[in-house]
C-alpha positions in Angstrom: 70.9 10.4 -25.1 70.1 13.1 -22.7 66.8 14.7 -22.5 66.6 18.3 -22.2 64.2 20.0 -19.9 63.4 23.6 -20.0 64.3 25.2 -16.7 62.0 28.0 -15.6 63.7 31.3 -15.5 64.0 32.7 -12.0 63.4 36.3 -13.0 60.0 35.6 -14.7 56.9 36.8 -12.8 53.3 35.9 -13.5 51.5 38.3 -15.8 49.7 41.1 -14.0 45.9 41.0 -14.3 44.1 44.3 -14.7 42.7 45.5 -11.5 38.9 45.9 -11.7 36.4 47.0 -9.1 33.6 44.5 -8.2 31.1 46.8 -10.0 33.1 46.5 -13.2 33.3 42.7 -12.8 29.5 42.4 -12.6 28.8 44.7 -15.4 27.4 47.7 -13.4 28.3 51.0 -15.0 27.5 53.1 -11.9 28.2 52.4 -8.3 25.3 50.9 -6.3 23.3 53.1 -4.2 22.8 52.1 -0.5 19.1 52.7 -0.8 18.9 50.4 -3.7 20.7 47.6 -1.9 18.6 48.2 1.2 15.4 47.9 -0.9 16.6 44.7 -2.5 17.4 43.2 0.9 14.0 44.3 2.2 12.3 42.6 -0.8 14.2 39.4 -0.2 13.3 39.5 3.5 9.6 39.9 2.6 9.7 37.0 0.2 11.4 34.9 2.8 8.7 35.8 5.3 6.0 34.8 2.8 7.8 31.5 2.2 8.1 30.9 5.9 4.4 31.6 6.4 3.5 29.2 3.6 5.8 26.6 5.1 4.2 27.0 8.5 0.8 26.6 7.0 1.9 23.4 5.3 3.5 22.1 8.5 0.2 22.7 10.4 -1.7 20.8 7.7 0.8 18.0 7.9 0.4 17.8 11.7 -3.3 17.6 11.3 -2.9 14.8 8.7 -0.6 12.9 11.0 -3.2 13.1 13.8 -5.9 11.8 11.5 -3.6 9.1 10.2 -2.9 8.0 13.8 -6.7 7.8 14.5 -7.3 5.8 11.4 -4.4 3.5 12.3 -6.0 2.9 15.7 -9.4 2.2 14.1 -7.8 -0.3 11.7 -6.0 -2.1 14.5 -9.3 -2.3 16.4 -11.0 -3.8 13.4 -8.1 -6.2 12.9 -8.4 -7.4 16.5 -12.2 -7.9 16.0 -11.6 -9.9 12.8 -9.1 -12.2 14.6 -11.4 -12.7 17.5 -14.3 -13.5 15.1 -12.2 -16.0 13.2 -11.2 -17.7 16.4 -14.8 -17.9 17.5 -15.9 -19.2 14.1 -13.3 -21.9 14.2 -14.4 -23.0 17.7 -18.0 -23.1 16.6 -17.1 -25.2 13.5 -15.1 -27.7 15.7 -17.9 -28.0 18.3 -20.6 -28.3 15.6 -18.6 -31.0 13.8 -18.1 -32.9 17.1 -21.8 -32.5 18.0 -22.9 -33.7 14.6 -20.6 -36.8 14.9 -22.0 -37.6 18.3 -25.6 -37.3 17.1 -24.9 -39.4 14.0 -23.2 -42.1 16.2 -26.4 -42.2 18.3 -28.9 -42.0 15.5 -27.1 -44.2 12.9 -28.5 -47.6 14.2 -32.0 -46.2 14.2 -31.6 -44.8 10.7 -30.1 -48.0 9.3 -32.9 -50.1 10.9 -35.6 -47.9 9.5 -34.0 -48.0 6.0 -33.7 -51.8 6.0 -37.3 -52.2 7.3 -38.8 -50.0 4.6 -36.9 -51.6 1.8 -39.1 -54.1 -0.2 -37.9 -57.7 0.1 -39.8 -58.7 -3.1 -38.2 -59.8 -6.3 -36.7 -57.2 -8.4 -39.1 -55.2 -10.5 -39.4 -55.9 -14.1 -38.6 -53.3 -16.6 -41.3 -51.4 -18.4 -40.3 -52.8 -21.8 -40.7 -56.3 -20.6 -44.2 -55.8 -19.3 -45.5 -53.6 -22.2 -47.7 -55.4 -24.7 -46.1 -56.0 -28.1 -46.9 -53.4 -30.7 -47.8 -54.2 -34.2 -46.0 -52.5 -37.0 -47.8 -51.6 -40.2 -45.9 -51.9 -43.4 
């Protein structure tokens, strides 16, 4: 079965669109005046100048903030270095103090042990308070 295709006709032309001026396309009923266009361009230029001035002000503030941030960063780095140095010094002091305490204890230990053994009573163990207390009489 053969399919049929419609062949475009060679003598057909695209439909003609109505020609309209740009003013009619945008809905203007009267032609634009050059003074009006010039005034609009001047207003746009003034607004752009105000935006540019505001942008420059913000950029200046941003530059000042960046300078302050750099100073703060430098201060924080200096504090960080001081903290690291203090930690290292603290660790060294603890190690030396521990070693010194160990050496002092090694020297003093025999004297402390001798003193403790000399002061300890060699008598018999003490009796408890309940064993030495007189018996109490109970009344019915």
